[in-house]
N, C-alpha and C positions, 0 to 999 in steps of 0.2 A: 445356630446357624449364623454366619457372618453376613454382614450387609454388603452387598456388591454395589459399588458406585459404578454408574455408567462414565466411560471417559468424556473428558471435555471435548467438544467439536475442534479438531485440529485447525481448520481454517486454512489460509495461504499468506504468504508473506510476500509484500511487493512495495513498489516505490510510488509516493504520491505524485501524480503527472499533473493535476490540476486541482486547485483548492479556491477557486474564485467564487463558488457558490456558498450560500448559506446551509450550514448543516450536511453538507455533500462534498465527497471527493472522488475524484477519478484515480484510481490504483491500477499500474500497470505490474502484471504479474508474468514472470518469464519462467518457461518450462523446456526442458531440453527433451526432443522426441527423436528416437533414431528412426531413419528411413527404412522402410521394410524391405527394399531391395538392395540398396547400396552400402546401408550401414552408418552413413554419415549422420552425425547429430545435428538437428536442426533446431534453432533457438526460436520459439514459439512465443508470442506476445498476447496476452488477453487484457483487455481494458475493462476493469469493473468499476461500476459506480457503488460507493459505499456511504453508510451513513454516520456522519461525525457529530454526534449531539452537541458537544462543547465547542465544536470549532477550533480545536487545538491543533490540528494537522496543517502543516505548511508544505508547499511544493518542495520535492526532493526528500522528504522525510521517509525512513523505511518503517512500514506498519504491518500489523498482523490484522487480518480480516476474518471474520467468522460469518456463516450464513446465519440469516435471521428471516423473519416474516417479510412478506413482501411489501415495501412501502410506497413504491411508484413503478411505473412501467418497467424502468431498467434498474430499480435500485432493490436489492434483495440481501445485502451484505451489511455488517456493522463493523466499525473499526473498534477492535478489543483493545489493542495497545499500540503505543509508539516504541517501536523497538531501537531505532536509532534516529536522532535529529541530525538534518543537514545543516553544516555550519554556515553561519551568516557569511554573506559577500565581505571581503576585505574592503574597507573603506578606501577610496583612492587618496593619496597622499600629494599634497600640492608641493610645487617646487620651492616655494618660500619656507615651508616646514623642514624641509631637507637642508636647506643651507644654513 
């Protein structure tokens, strides 16, 4: 018999909207839903609170979140990985440095 591994939880991918809390982030996940009557695709957004144990996430990062045990009233997801980092803001250049 071969050992059958259960697939890893797929989770969702979204952008970090708020990272001002300790060990917690708010992730916005967008999905496209087709309207049942008119057929137009609507962009639905869900705001999910996720646990970021190391506090590595910054606002604007693209992250993968997976379901976990309930940690608080609204927090039942974990940040599995940071898919892409948001580039830092470009520092402003003074007029003296350009001349």
